[in-house]
Every structure is written in C-alpha cells, then in structure tokens.
C-alpha positions, 0 to 999 in steps of 0.5 A: 474509467476505473472499474469502480466508476464503471461498476457504479455507472452500470448499477446507477449509483454514485461513487460516494455511495459505493464507499459509504456501503463499504463502510456501512455493510461488512458483507458488501465489503467482504464480497468486494474483496472476493471479487478483487481476489478473483480478478487478481487471479484471472489477471495473473493467469492471463499475464502468465499465459502471455509470457510477460514476466515484467507485467506479472511482477508489476501487477502482483507487487502493486495489487497484492502487496502483502504477498508479493512485495519486496518491502520488509517491515522491521519493528524496533522497540525502545525500552520505556525508560531511556537515559540518553546523554549527549555530548557536544564539543565546541571548537574555539574560534580562531584568533583574529589578527588585527 
C-alpha cells in the first residue's frame, strides 16, 4: 500500500479527496510538498548510513529528478520564417529485357 493510500486511510478520506484537495487548497499542496521534501531527506540520510550507494542514486534520481537527474533538457528554436527546399532524386527504372 502506498503512502498516500495509508495516509488517506488513517484520516478516513478517499484517495480522490486527497487529489481534489491538492487542486483546491494551495496551502494543503504546499504542506504536502514540505512533507515529501522531509521524507526524501530522511531516506537519503538513512541510505547513506547503510552505505548502499546504488539505492541512494536510484531513490534520488527518481524522487528528485530536477536536482539529481542525468537528463539534460536542450531547447532548439527555429526562426519564424523558414524556407526549406527539398530535392528528390529519382532513379530510372532498369530496362526490361523481353
């Protein structure tokens, strides 16, 4: 069972209610983000204490993608007016022998 499911069950609300509250109440969303950040810090320190480098990397890359991801975002822009010319070369079909 996931953390969200357990949390909802503990306070007797539906999972859908949780997501509705995230959309409806900015302060609720902010508090949830703070809890997630604290949880990530706690897990990171526990994994480091255990010396499991691969587990630390996996957790952080998947949990804090904006900070630990190996992914690079590259933005390529094109000028508004672009003139493209495409040349297509056709081969002549081979001569048929009868």
